[in-house]
C-alpha positions in Angstrom: 0.0 0.0 0.0 1.1 3.6 -0.6 2.1 5.9 2.1 1.3 9.5 2.7 4.3 11.7 2.8 4.1 14.5 5.4 6.3 17.5 4.9 8.5 18.2 7.8 8.7 21.6 9.4 12.3 22.0 8.1 11.2 21.1 4.6 8.3 23.5 4.7 10.6 26.3 6.0 13.2 25.6 3.2 10.4 25.8 0.6 9.0 29.0 2.0 12.4 30.7 2.1 13.1 29.6 -1.5 10.0 31.5 -2.7 10.5 34.6 -4.9 7.8 37.0 -5.8 8.1 39.0 -9.0 7.9 42.8 -8.6 6.4 44.8 -11.5 6.0 48.5 -12.5 3.6 50.2 -14.9 5.5 51.7 -17.8 4.2 54.0 -20.5 5.7 54.4 -24.0 6.9 57.9 -24.8 6.4 57.3 -28.5 2.8 56.0 -28.7 1.5 56.5 -25.1 0.5 52.8 -24.5 0.8 51.2 -21.1 2.5 47.9 -20.2 3.5 46.0 -17.1 7.1 44.9 -16.7 8.8 42.8 -14.1 11.7 44.8 -12.7 12.8 42.7 -9.7 12.1 39.9 -7.3 11.3 39.6 -3.6 13.5 36.8 -2.4 12.2 35.5 0.9 15.5 34.0 1.8 17.1 37.4 1.4 14.4 38.9 3.5 15.0 36.5 6.3 18.7 37.2 6.2 18.0 40.9 6.5 15.9 40.4 9.7 18.1 37.6 11.0 15.3 35.0 10.8 13.1 36.9 13.1 9.6 35.6 13.6 8.1 39.1 14.0 5.8 39.8 11.0 6.2 43.6 11.2 10.0 43.2 10.7 9.4 41.0 7.7 6.9 43.5 6.2 9.3 46.4 6.8 12.1 44.5 5.1 9.9 43.7 2.1 8.8 47.4 1.9 12.5 48.4 1.9 13.3 46.1 -1.0 10.3 47.2 -3.1 11.0 50.9 -2.4 14.6 50.5 -3.5 13.5 48.8 -6.7 11.0 51.5 -7.5 13.4 54.3 -6.6 16.1 52.9 -8.9 13.8 52.6 -11.9 12.4 56.1 -11.2 15.9 57.6 -11.0 16.8 56.0 -14.4 13.7 57.8 -15.8 13.6 55.8 -19.0 14.0 52.1 -20.0 14.1 50.8 -23.5 11.7 47.9 -23.8 9.6 46.2 -26.6 6.4 48.1 -27.2 3.8 45.9 -29.0 1.8 48.9 -30.1 4.9 50.5 -31.8 5.7 47.1 -33.4 2.1 46.9 -34.7 2.6 50.4 -36.3 6.0 49.4 -37.7 4.7 46.3 -39.4 1.1 47.4 -40.0 -0.2 44.3 -38.4 -1.7 43.2 -35.1 0.6 41.6 -32.6 -1.1 38.3 -32.9 -0.5 38.3 -36.6 3.2 39.2 -36.1 3.7 36.4 -33.6 1.8 34.0 -35.9 4.0 34.8 -38.9 7.1 34.6 -36.7 6.1 31.1 -35.7 5.6 30.0 -39.3 8.8 31.6 -40.6 11.0 30.0 -37.9 9.8 26.7 -39.3 11.2 27.6 -42.7 7.8 27.8 -44.4 8.1 31.5 -45.4 10.9 33.8 -46.4 12.3 36.5 -44.1 10.8 39.1 -41.9 10.4 37.1 -38.7 11.0 38.7 -35.3 14.0 36.4 -34.7 15.7 37.5 -38.0 16.8 40.9 -36.6 17.0 42.5 -33.2 13.5 43.7 -32.1 13.0 47.4 -32.0 12.8 49.0 -28.5 10.8 52.0 -27.5 11.6 54.5 -24.6 9.2 53.8 -21.7 8.9 55.7 -18.5 7.7 54.3 -15.1 4.3 55.8 -14.3 3.6 57.7 -11.1 0.1 58.6 -10.1 1.1 61.6 -8.0 3.1 64.7 -9.0 6.2 65.8 -7.2 5.4 68.1 -4.3 8.8 69.8 -3.9 10.2 72.6 -6.1 13.1 70.5 -7.3 10.8 68.1 -8.9 12.5 65.0 -7.4 9.8 62.6 -6.1 9.7 61.7 -2.4 9.4 58.0 -1.3 5.7 58.4 -1.1 5.6 59.6 -4.7 7.5 56.7 -6.2 6.0 54.5 -8.9 3.7 51.9 -7.4 5.0 48.3 -7.1 2.8 45.3 -8.0 3.0 41.6 -6.9 1.1 38.7 -8.4 -1.4 37.5 -5.8 -3.7 34.6 -6.8 -3.0 35.2 -10.4 -3.7 38.9 -10.3 -1.2 41.8 -10.3 -2.1 43.5 -7.0 -0.8 46.8 -5.5 1.9 46.1 -3.0 3.3 49.5 -2.4 2.6 53.1 -3.4 -0.4 54.8 -5.0 -2.1 53.1 -7.9 -5.0 50.9 -9.0 -5.6 48.1 -6.5 -5.7 45.4 -9.1 -4.5 45.8 -12.7 -6.6 44.9 -15.7 -4.0 43.0 -17.7 -5.2 42.3 -21.3 -5.5 38.5 -21.6 -6.4 38.2 -25.2 -4.1 36.4 -27.6 -2.5 39.5 -29.1 -1.3 41.0 -25.8 2.0 40.8 -24.0 2.0 42.5 -20.6 -0.2 45.2 -22.0 -2.6 47.3 -19.9 -5.8 49.0 -20.9 -5.5 52.7 -20.6 -9.1 53.2 -19.4 -8.3 51.8 -15.9 -6.2 54.9 -15.1 -8.9 57.4 -15.9 -9.7 57.9 -12.2 -6.2 58.5 -10.9 -5.2 60.5 -14.0 -8.5 62.3 -14.2 -8.9 64.2 -17.4 -5.5 63.0 -18.7 -6.3 59.7 -20.3 -7.8 60.3 -23.7 -9.7 58.1 -26.2 -7.6 55.3 -27.7 -5.4 55.7 -30.7 -6.2 53.2 -33.5 -4.3 52.2 -36.6 -6.2 53.7 -39.5 -5.1 51.3 -42.2 -2.8 48.5 -43.3 0.4 48.6 -45.3 -1.5 49.2 -48.5 -3.3 52.3 -47.2 -6.6 50.5 -46.9 -8.9 51.2 -44.0 -8.5 48.7 -41.2 -11.7 46.9 -40.1 -10.0 45.7 -36.9 -10.9 47.2 -33.5 -8.6 50.0 -32.3 -5.8 49.2 -29.9 -7.0 49.4 -26.3 -3.6 50.3 -25.0 -2.6 53.6 -26.6 -4.2 57.0 -25.9 -5.2 59.1 -29.0 -4.4 62.7 -29.7 -6.2 65.4 -27.6 -9.4 66.7 -29.1 -8.6 69.4 -31.6 -4.9 68.7 -31.9 -3.1 67.1 -34.9 -1.9 63.6 -34.8 0.9 61.9 -36.8 -0.3 59.9 -39.8 0.4 56.2 -39.6 2.7 56.2 -42.6 4.9 58.9 -40.9 5.0 56.8 -37.7 6.0 53.8 -39.6 8.7 55.7 -41.5 10.1 57.2 -38.3 10.3 53.8 -36.6 11.9 52.2 -39.6 14.5 55.0 -39.7 15.2 54.8 -36.0 15.4 51.0 -35.6 17.3 50.3 -38.9 19.5 53.3 -39.6 20.5 54.8 -36.3 23.4 53.1 -34.6 23.0 52.9 -30.8 19.6 54.5 -31.1 18.8 53.9 -27.4 21.6 56.3 -26.3 20.7 58.8 -29.1 17.0 58.9 -28.0 18.0 59.0 -24.3 20.2 62.1 -25.1 17.8 63.9 -27.4 14.5 63.2 -25.5 15.5 62.9 -21.9 18.9 64.6 -21.3 18.9 67.8 -23.3 17.5 71.1 -22.1 15.8 71.4 -25.5 12.9 69.4 -24.2 11.7 65.8 -24.4 9.7 66.1 -27.6 6.9 64.5 -25.5 5.0 66.1 -22.6 6.3 64.0 -19.7 5.7 64.7 -16.1 4.9 61.8 -13.7 3.5 60.0 -16.8 3.4 60.7 -20.6 0.8 63.4 -21.0 1.2 63.7 -24.7 3.1 61.0 -26.6 5.2 61.8 -29.6 2.9 60.1 -32.1 -0.1 61.8 -30.6 1.4 65.3 -30.9 1.9 67.6 -33.9 3.4 66.1 -37.1 5.9 69.0 -36.9 7.1 67.7 -33.5 7.8 64.2 -35.0 9.8 65.8 -37.9 11.7 67.9 -35.4 12.6 64.9 -33.4 13.7 63.0 -36.5 15.9 65.9 -37.6 17.5 66.1 -34.1 18.3 62.4 -34.2 19.8 62.8 -37.6 22.0 65.6 -36.3 23.2 63.6 -33.3 26.8 62.3 -33.9 26.9 58.5 -34.1 
């Protein structure tokens, strides 16, 4: 007959201390304005126990966890921008939905179609900023610990607020064409009056009108203001990702380091993304990138 194995207290403690929770922040693309959730660190319970010298006091454990999460959030906020894949930008670049891009990539890796797969060339990265839901209160503009980007942990399969000010539970898009993408509409309360109707791709590569539903992740232009045409967006991304060496550093310098401005209205989030602003602004950004020494 079979026997029932009972986990010893030592085994249970070892398993608990080996647990690691992923920590994630909300990022927003400075190009298209879409939101995404990215894992930026882990909460290692063994490391936490070492910090508190294996104390059994819960408040010490919670304080140690808060310190780790705050340090992670502070570091990403100080960096100001990270270059990450933006599925909305990639959709514009290829004039196809993300699900179509992934489907074609799967087929082409099998050798059934020629060229163009995601794995053929390095994937284009977009500048993304960690979102804060509260503006800096001091004159210098540097956020305090209470104003850092909110940190999320996955609890029972849902990304739940663990530290800071933000939505309690995130609405992560679960359909087949999404990768860590977040619907913009869930931020309308905390960013009241600052999350606008969604930007949709107006056509495919042949210039025909697209019958597909608009992207749920990217805000549209403000009412009454011009927005960049899709062909101009596609041309800009092709130029940036194909023709500009070390484009991450160039964009970091031009958009986030110079006193000339960011070419996107960025405060504690992206108020007006590059592709949602004036076509002249996009041309000015492209010209500045052209002029930057390689």
